[in-house]
N, C-alpha and C positions, 0 to 999 in steps of 0.2 A: 505251286499252282501252274507256273509256266512249263515246268518239266512234265507234269501230268497231261497238260494240253498237247504238248509235242508228242508224248507217248501215245495218246489217244488218236491223234491225227496221223501219226506215223509217216512223216514225209521222208523222201530220199535226200532232199536238200534243205538246208536252212540258209536264209538270206539275211545278212546283217547290213542294214542301211546305216552307215557309220557317219555320225556327226559328233565330234569329240566333246563339244560343250553340251550335247544332248544327254550325255551319260554322267556328267559331273558339272556342277556350276562353275568350277574353275578350269574345266577341261583337263582334269587329271584323274581319270578313272582307274586308279590302282585296283588290282584284283579282278578287273573285268574279264581278262583273258581266261583265268581259271574258272570263273563262274560260267562263262559261255561254253567252255570245253566240257563241263559237266552236263550242261543242258543238251549239247549236241553230240554226246557220246555215241559213236557208231554211225553217225550221219555225215554227209558231206556239206562243207560250208561254201557259200558264195558271199563275197563282201563287195558292196558298192561304197566307195569313199566319196562322200559329198563334201567333206571338210577334212583338212589335215591339221597342221600345227601353226602356231604363231611364229613370227620372226622371219618369214620368207621375204618380206618387203625390204627394199634397199635402205630405207630410212628407219628400220625397226630399232626400237630402244634396246639397251642392254637387257633390261628386264624381260621384254618380249622374246629376245633372242635366247636367253637362258631358259625361259618358260618353254619355248619351242623345242629346245634340246630334250627336255624331259618328255614332252608330248611325243616327239619323234621316237624316242626309245620305247615308250608305251605302245605305240602303233607297231613298231617292229616286233615287239614281244607278242602282241596280239596276233599278227599274221603268222609268226613262227609257231605259236601254240595251236592255233586253229587249223593251220595248213590248208587254206582254202583251195578248192579245185579251180575256181575262177575268181579273179579280182578285176573289178571294173572301176572306172572313174569317168567323169564327164569332161574333164579338162586336160589339155596337153600339159599344163603346168603340174598338176597333181600326178599325172602319169609319169612324167620325168622324175619327180621327187621320189615316188615309190620305187621306180626302177633303180634309182641310185642306192636304195636300201638293199637291192639284190633280188627283187621279186619281179615276176612276169605280170604285167598289168595291161589290160585291154581297154581301149577307149570305147565307151558306149554313149552315143549322143543323147541329149535330153529332148524329150518331146514337150510340146507346149502345154500350159496349164489351162487353156481355154479351148474347148472343142470347136471345130470349124462348123458352125451351123449357118453361116451367112456365105452365100456363093458370090465371090468377088467377080466383078465385071472386068475381064481381062483387057477391055478397051481403055480402061482408065489409065491415065499416065500424066504425071506432072509436067511432062514435056509437051503434051498436046492440049491438055485441058487448061482453062483459064484460072483454075483454082489449085493451090497447094494446101493440103491439110496434113500437118504434122500431128502425130499422136504420141503422147507419153503415157505408158501403161505400167503401173507398178511403182515400186519404191524409187524415189529420186534421191540420190546421194548428194551430200553437200560438196561445195568447192568445184563443181563442174563449171566449165566456161560458158554459162548460159547467157551472160550479158553480151559477149562477143558474138556468139552464135545468133542470138535474136536480132542483133543489129545487122549482121550480114544477111540474114534471111529477109529482113524487111527491105534492105537495099536491093537485093536480088529481085524481089517481087515488084518493087517500084520500077526498076530498070527494064524488066521484061513484061510489064503489064499484067501481072498475076494478082489475084486476090489471095490472101494467105490467112490461115487459121491455125491455132494450136488447140488441140483437145487433150485435156488431162483427165485420165479415167483410172479408177481403182483406188486402192489405199496407197497414197504416194508419200506419206510421211510429212515431217515438219517443213521440208523444202518446197512443198507445193505452192504456198503463198509467195515465196521468194521468186519462184519460176513465173507464176502468173503475173506478178508485178513487173518483172524485167521484160517479159514479152509485151505487156501492155505499154510500158514505157517506150518500147521500140515501135509502137504503132500497130501491133498485130493483135487481132481479136482472139481472145482466149475463152474457151468453153471448159469450165471445171465441172465434171459430171459426178465425181466421187464414186463410191461403191455402186455397182450395178449388177443385175442378173447376168449370168454367163451369155445368154443369147444377145443381150444388148451390147455386151463387150465385143462379141464376135461381129456384130453388125458395124460397130464403130471401127474396129480394126480392118474389116473387109472394105469399108468405104473410105479409108484414109489413103493418103498418097505415100507417106513415108513414116517409119517409126523412129523414136528416139530412145536412147538408153544411156544411163550414166554409170553403168557397171564397168569396172576396170577391164581393159582389153584382155588381160591374161585370165580373167574369170568369167568372161561373157558367155562361155559355153555352159555355165551352170545356171544361167538365168532362164527360168520358165517363162517369164514375160517376153524375153527376146525370142525364144523358141516359138511362142504363140504368135508373135507378129510375123515371123518368117513363114509359119504354116498358113497364115492368112494372106500370103502373097505380098507382104510388105518388105521392101528393103529397109535396113536399119542403119541409122547413123549413130555412132557411139560418141558421146561427149563425156569421156571418162574423168572421174575425179582422180587426183594424182596418187596412184598406187602402182608401183612398178616392182616386180619380183627380182631377186638376185639371179644372175646367170641364166636368164631365160628370155628368148625372143618369141613372143606369142605370134602364132600363125592365125591370121584372121579367117574365120569360117566364111563360106560363101554367103553373100547377101548382106555383109556388114562392111561399112566404111568408117574410118576414124576421122573425126573432125579435129583440125588444127586451125588456129587463127589464120584466116585468109583463104582457106581451101574450099569453102562451102559451094561457091559458084561452080568450081570444077567438079565437085561431087554430083551436083544436080544436073550438070550437062552430060555426064557420062552414064552409061548403062551399068547397073549393078546386077550381076548374075545371082539369082536365088538358088538355094540348095535344092536338089532334086529328091523328092520322095522322103524327106526327113520328117516322118510322122510316126505315131504310136504303133501302127501296124508293122512298118519296116523295122523299127527299133526292137519291137517285141520278137520278131523273127530272128534278128541278130542275137538277142539275149538267149533265146532258146537254143540257137545253133552253137553258141559259145558253151553252154552247159552240156549239150550233147557231145561236143567235141572234147570235153575235159576228161 
């Protein structure tokens, strides 16, 4: 059925959006390379790697490390078989890993998952206004340093005469209650909004002072929620859960600062430069240019 659809549509390019656990429940898609080669016979391939293999993290178990070796070989076989004209990935970590396999890989930024329908008032600033509104949008990972952060945030607000709020919006997972409780314990008002229409989310993001994310620093470029906050003019503070890859020093994208115990006041006092024109239009033009240049 897929082959007939491709033949009827007759594209010049086929784009594979690769998530290894999306093709097999254990992330071991044996035979995928040959199946795709048959489907794309006579056409050019593009691959976007959203996910690679297990075992990259410094504290990976032996099981995950061995598992990852097999996944890495499957990915290398896939690329060699399809011989894509363009390979993209969102993160510097994945780009480095795939380059080590011997392939040319281009970095393509991720655009936000929420359209900007709310026009942000550029006069808003947590340095000038008497209120600081933090916003957490999307999944909250466990083991982030939320208690230390909330305590420092409350102390900063009291010392500087600010009102402070935390808004939690979207599907945030099982950690949502833990976060709400810790911020409330620190004396900060918490608004839990849950799932909302995209226009409402855009309004909340556009009206906030600063965004929060618990995504690991090395993977923050693949977060659609972080991209959405940046596109809405929000600087983002990363409170990462402990996940550190082997042999890789992540370069922070513009607009993002990493929280470490004791540094929140310094972050809030300093200007955070936001990325320029990092949106769907600019990224689409880069994507098309990369294909045309292949």
